[in-house]
N, C-alpha and C positions, 0 to 999 in steps of 0.2 A: 521531520519529526517522526519519531517512532516510539512505541511503548514496549516495554519488556514484560513478557508473560512470566508467570510463576515457574514455568519449566525452562526458562532461559532463552526462549525464542523472542524474536522481535517482530512486531506488526507495524508496517508502515501506516502512518496516519496522514490523511489528506483533508483539505478544507473544502467543504461543499455545504453551505448553509450551516456551518458548525464543523467541528473536527470529528471525523469518522474513521473507523478502521478501513483500510483498503481491502476490497474484495475482488475476486475474479470468478469468471464462469468456468466451471470444470464439470464435465460429464452432465451438463444440463442443470447443475445446481450452483448457487452462489456460495463461495467459501472464502473465509478470511485468509488473506495472504500471510504466510508465516515465513520468516527468514531466520537463518542460523546466526547471522552477524548483524551488527548495527550498520556496517558499511553496505551490506547487501540491501537492507531495508531502505537506506538513504538513496541507493541507486534506483530502486524500484519507484520511489517517490519522484525522483528526477525524470525518469522515463515517462511516468504518468503525466507530469506537468508538461513535458515536451510534446507528448501525443496530443493533448488537448489544445496546447498553444498552436501547434502546426495545423490542426484540423479546423481552426476558427469556429469552434462551437462554444 
């Protein structure tokens, strides 16, 4: 799932005690992940799920 912003970007949405925007740590700060296409956002979601599934957390 992804949501579209007003400027046409896509933000991957993940489920963790509710639906939340995906964030990543960049330069010591948490930032919302923005993608140019829906396909890119869906790929990021898939990678996120695989990472957590493989890490057994």
